[in-house]
C-alpha positions in Angstrom: 117.5 114.8 94.0 114.2 116.5 94.6 110.9 115.5 93.6 108.4 117.8 92.1 104.7 118.1 92.6 102.2 118.0 89.8 98.6 118.7 89.1 96.9 120.6 92.0 99.6 120.0 94.6 101.6 122.8 95.7 104.9 123.5 93.9 107.1 121.6 96.4 110.4 119.6 96.3 111.8 117.2 98.8 115.5 116.9 99.5 117.9 115.3 102.2 118.0 117.4 105.3 121.2 119.3 106.1 122.7 120.3 109.5 121.6 123.9 109.1 118.0 122.6 108.8 118.3 121.6 112.6 116.1 124.4 114.1 113.2 123.7 111.8 113.7 119.9 112.3 113.2 120.6 116.1 110.1 122.7 115.4 108.5 120.0 113.2 109.6 117.1 115.5 108.0 118.8 118.5 104.8 119.5 116.4 104.5 115.8 115.5 105.2 114.7 119.2 102.8 117.2 120.7 105.3 118.8 123.0 107.0 115.5 124.2 110.3 116.2 122.3 110.8 119.5 124.1 109.9 117.9 127.4 112.5 115.3 126.9 115.2 117.7 125.7 114.7 119.9 128.8 116.0 116.9 130.7 119.0 116.5 128.4 119.9 120.2 128.3 123.4 121.3 129.7 123.6 124.0 132.1 122.6 127.4 130.5 121.1 125.5 127.5 117.5 125.7 126.6 115.4 122.6 125.7 115.3 123.9 122.1 119.0 124.2 121.9 119.4 120.7 123.2 117.1 119.5 120.5 119.1 121.4 117.8 122.4 119.8 119.0 120.8 116.3 118.8 119.5 117.2 115.2 122.9 118.2 114.1 124.5 114.9 115.1 125.6 112.4 112.5 124.4 109.5 114.6 121.2 108.7 116.6 117.6 108.3 115.6 116.8 112.0 115.5 119.6 113.1 113.2 119.5 115.1 110.2 121.0 112.1 108.4 117.7 110.2 108.8 115.7 113.2 107.7 114.1 114.3 104.4 112.6 117.7 104.3 109.9 119.0 101.8 110.0 122.8 100.7 106.9 124.7 99.3 105.9 128.2 98.8 102.6 129.8 100.0 102.3 131.6 96.6 104.2 132.2 93.4 105.8 135.3 94.8 107.2 133.6 97.9 110.4 131.7 98.0 110.0 128.0 99.0 110.8 127.1 102.5 111.0 123.8 104.6 107.3 123.2 105.6 107.4 119.3 106.3 109.7 116.6 107.5 110.1 112.9 107.5 112.5 111.0 109.8 112.6 107.5 109.4 115.0 104.4 109.2 115.2 100.6 109.1 115.1 98.9 112.5 116.9 95.7 113.5 115.7 92.3 114.5 116.0 91.3 117.3 115.1 94.8 118.6 117.3 95.8 121.4 115.8 97.9 124.0 117.7 100.0 126.6 117.5 99.7 130.4 113.9 100.7 130.6 114.5 101.9 134.2 116.8 104.5 132.9 114.2 106.0 130.5 111.7 109.0 131.1 108.4 107.4 131.8 106.6 109.0 128.8 109.1 107.1 126.4 108.3 103.6 128.0 105.0 102.8 126.0 106.6 104.1 122.8 109.7 101.7 123.2 107.2 98.9 124.1 105.4 99.6 120.8 108.5 99.7 118.8 109.6 96.3 120.1 106.1 94.9 119.3 106.6 96.1 115.8 109.8 94.4 115.4 108.5 91.2 117.0 105.7 91.2 114.3 108.4 91.6 111.5 110.5 88.9 113.0 107.3 86.5 113.3 106.7 87.4 109.6 110.3 86.3 108.6 111.2 89.9 108.0 114.6 91.5 108.9 113.0 94.6 110.8 110.6 97.2 109.7 111.2 100.6 108.4 110.1 103.0 111.3 108.5 106.3 110.7 109.9 108.3 113.6 108.6 111.8 112.7 106.3 112.9 110.0 105.1 116.6 110.3 103.9 119.5 108.1 103.5 123.0 109.3 99.9 123.9 110.1 99.8 126.6 107.4 100.5 123.9 104.7 98.4 121.1 105.9 95.6 119.9 103.7 97.6 120.2 100.5 98.6 116.5 100.2 102.2 116.9 101.5 101.7 114.5 104.4 100.6 112.0 102.0 103.6 112.6 99.8 106.1 112.1 102.7 104.3 108.9 103.6 104.7 107.7 100.1 108.4 108.8 100.2 109.0 106.8 103.4 107.4 103.7 101.8 109.7 104.2 98.7 112.9 104.5 100.9 111.7 101.5 102.8 111.3 99.5 99.6 114.7 100.3 98.5 116.2 99.0 101.8 114.3 95.6 101.2 112.1 96.2 104.2 108.8 94.5 103.8 107.0 96.1 106.7 106.2 99.8 107.7 105.8 100.7 111.4 104.7 104.0 113.0 103.1 105.2 116.2 100.5 107.8 116.4 98.5 109.5 119.2 95.0 108.2 119.2 93.6 111.9 119.5 95.5 113.0 116.5 92.4 112.2 114.1 93.7 113.8 111.1 97.1 111.7 111.0 95.2 108.6 112.2 92.8 108.8 109.4 95.5 109.4 106.9 97.4 106.3 107.8 94.4 104.1 107.8 93.4 105.6 104.3 96.9 104.5 103.2 96.6 101.0 104.3 98.1 100.9 107.8 96.4 98.7 110.3 96.2 99.0 114.0 98.1 96.3 115.9 98.4 97.6 119.6 97.9 100.3 121.9 99.5 101.7 125.1 98.3 104.3 127.5 100.1 107.6 127.1 102.2 108.5 130.2 101.2 112.3 130.5 103.7 115.2 130.2 103.1 118.9 130.8 100.7 120.3 128.1 100.5 116.9 126.2 97.4 114.9 125.1 95.7 112.3 127.0 94.8 109.0 125.2 96.7 106.2 123.7 99.7 105.6 121.6 98.5 103.4 118.7 101.0 101.1 116.8 100.1 100.9 112.9 101.8 98.5 110.6 101.7 98.1 106.9 103.0 95.3 104.7 104.7 96.4 101.5 
């Protein structure tokens, strides 16, 4: 069931994602990942398939971290005469303890620091006696709709979902050069726990991946 905005926020509703949302899920994931998702999907693409098409196929799956089943979208309109459209997305889920890493030698180098930070988050959860954190994999809002409080709404929705699973800890990873997102998370009570140097990819940023945690 959707949630409606009030006050000065745009008339927006949130809902569970559907398989037919996959093209927009790919666009938003690539926006949040600053081009890394398309770079990775290029390596997964079948002969004759584009990186975007490979991403869409992943988003339409029923399983896996990047699946529509883990996604919530938010719909908004630019004005009262325009139909609502998907303008933002949250992908998140409960991690497990102990955190099981894949064979790191088989992973693309840009993924390695992210896996290391995810493992560090779950080690922190285990040390605190918690059965895994609730991990925000993707949180993104289209540029034309940023600055309207939608990112904050999606983050609050993530925390509400986490609380319903009994998770006592939120975890997320942000690029240190993404000052807008970084500032939002700090304002909302997240704290920096660890950093890893980005392994660069074509057209990507340079800097650090930063692990942020918040106790619920």
